[in-house]
N, C-alpha and C positions, 0 to 999 in steps of 0.2 A: 510558232515557227512552222513553216510549211516546206516540205521537200517534194519536188515534182520531177517526173521523168517520162519519156516515151518508153515503149516496150519492144521496139524492133531489135532483133538480133539477126545479123546476116552471117551466113556460113560461106563456104567456098563456092557454092553454087548460087543459082538465081532465087532460091526459095528463102523467104523471110519467115521467121518464127517469132512468136510472142514470148518474151522472157522477163522474169522479174528482175528489176534493176534497183529497187529500194528495199532495204532490210532494216528492221527496227528491233529495239530491245528496251524493256522496262526494268531498271534495276532499283536498288534502294535509294529513293529520293532523287533519281535522275532518269531521264529518258534519252534514248539514242536512236538516230536514224542515219543510214549511210546509203548514198546513191552512187552508182558505178558508171564509168564511161571508159571506152577503150577496149582492150583485150578482155572479153567477158570471162574466160576461164580463169585467168590470173586475178582479175578483180574479185571474182567470187571466192577464190581461195584466200585472198587477203581479208575479205569481209568475214569469212568463217573464223579465221584466226583472231580477228579483233573481237568478234562476238563471244568467242570462247574466253577471252580475257575480261569481258565486260562484267562477268559475274563476280569478279574478285572485289573484295571490300575496298581496296585502294583505287579502283578504276575511276570513280567519280572525281576525286581530287587530283589524280595523277594520270588522267587519260591521255594527255598530250605526249608524254614520254612513252607510255605504253604503246600507243598507236604508232609513233615514229619507230620504236624498236621493232614492232611487228612488220611494218612496211620495209624497213631496212633488211630484215631477214628474207622477205619475199623477193625483193629486188636483187639481193646478193646471190640468191640461189637460182632465180629463173630469168631475170631481165638483163642484168649487166653482162653475164657470160654470153647471152644470145646476141648482144650487140656486135660481138666479134664475128658472128656469122651473118651479119646484116639482116637479122630477124627482128621485126618490130613487135615487141610485146608490151609496149607502154600501156598504162592504164591510169585513170584518175579517180579520186573519190571526193564526193562532197559529204561532209560530216556535220550533222547538227546535234547539239547536246543541250537539253534543258535541265538545269539543276533546280530541283524542286525546293531544296533546303534554303537557297538564297535568292530564288526567282531569277537566276542568271541564265541567259541564252547565249550559246557560243556556236559560231559557224566557222568551218574550216574547209579549205580546198587542199588536196594533197598535190605536191610537186615532187615526184619520185618518193623518196622516203621522208620528206619534210612536210609538216602540217603548216599551212599558211593561213593565219587568222583572217577572216573576211568581215567586212562591215556592210550590213544591209542585205546584200544578196550575193550569191556565188553561182557561176555557170561553168560547165565543163562539157566536152564532147563535140561531136561534129556540128551541132547547132549553136555552138557557143557565140559566134560572132553576131548572128542575127538576134538571138535571145537577149544578148547583152544590149544590143541596140534598142530593143523594146524596153527592157527593164530600166535602163538609164533614164528613160522618159516617163515611165509609168510607176515605178516603185516608190512607195512612201512608207515610212516606218510606223505610221498610224493605222495601217490597214488591219482590219479584223481578219480572222481566219477565213470567214465566208467571202470577204472581198478579195483576199489573196487567192483563194481557190478559183474565183471567177477570172481574175487576172491571169493566173497561170494556165487555166484552161484555154484562154485566148492565145497566150504566148506560145504554148506548146503546139496548139493547132496550126498557127501560122508558120512557126518554125519548121514543123514537119512538112507542111505543104511546099516550102521553098528550099529544103535542105535534103540532100541525099544522105542515107544512113540514119534518118530519123523517121519513125512512123508507128503505125498501129495505135493501140490504146494509149491514153494518158493515165499514169498512176501517180497518186499523191499520198503522202503520209503527213498528218498533222501532229505536231508535238505540243502539248500544253503543260503548264506547270501544275495543274491539279488533276485533270483526267489523264488516262493512259493514251498511248499513240493510237490514232485512228487511220485506217487505210481506205481509200476510195479508188475505184477503177472505172473509167468511163470512156466511151467512144467520143470522137470529136463532135458529133451531132448533138451530144448532150450538153455541150458548153455554149451557152449564149454569150453574146458580147454586148455589154452595156454601151449605149451611145456615147457616154462620157469618156470611155476608154478610147473609142475611135477618134473623138474630137481631140483628146489629149495627144494621141500619137501624131496626128497631122499638124496640130498647132505648135507642138514642141519639137518637131523635126527641124533640122538646120535650114530646110527649105520651106518652113512653115509660112513665111510671109508670101512666098510665091503661090502657095496653095490658097491663102486667103484672097489674093488678088484674082485668082482664076476660079474661085469657088462658083459652082453652078454649071461650069462647062463640062462637056461630056468626057473630054480627055485633057490630060496635063502632060506637057512635053518636058521630061527631065533634063534634056540637053540644054535648056535655057536657064536652069537653076544655078545660082551662085551662092557661095558662102563668104561673108565678109567678117573678119575677126573684129572684135570690139575695138581694138586699137587702130583699126583702119589700115594696117600695114600690109595685109595679105588678102588676096582674093583668089579663090580656087574653085574649080568646078566640083560639083558633088561627086563623091566616089560612086563606083558602080553599085556598091551596096546601098548607098543612100538613094540612088536613082531607082533601083528595084524597090526599095523600101517605100518611098513616097508614091511612085507611079502605081504600084500594086494596090496600095491602100486607098489612095485618093480615088482611083477609078472604081474600086469595088465598094467603097463605103461612103463616099461623099454624099450620096443621095439619102443616107440614113441619119445624117447629122443635122 
């Protein structure tokens, strides 16, 4: 299991700082990693409380209830009362747990005080829409940790380039059922992009056929792209996200495929 995040934290002014957004813990026969998004102060407070509970003997088997109780306490004290003052203190957590005892891997996304189990991958934060767009096309449950790191290096880099509020280094924590958690921190220049990732992006986009027909041309006009449902009942233009998605990558990477 791999947890990845950018490290940009923006304050009230124009200055951006690099901040840790992934925290991990190795307990008795389990490993835990938590990534934060949203209000950094409150997210960090919630994480510290969760990690303080992670050392308890019952955490491995009862983590869902323990985490939800902790999140409920934080929201009840700091978030819900602030909503009456129109103050936005929302935050989200992505939580990964590897149970060494039974080889089980669990992935959650928090929705206020609720833990929402996820399958395959989970995304949160300001880059959620674009990162999801990538991962829906590129994620496979057969990826090795090394392949997943290359993929997430690409996804994080491109999402940071196109999304405000995401930036600076990419941080990753790998959870394994045998070894302990391992952390890596790298600049975007250190993440290479295998050509098969680029080809998969363009060919699996909803406008992939348009890309194939215009392959080799210097520019591709997203205004001409259309998406037809399999049942043939609906035709719509590509969304602005899809237009940005395919135009950007076709023009930047087509000559490398």
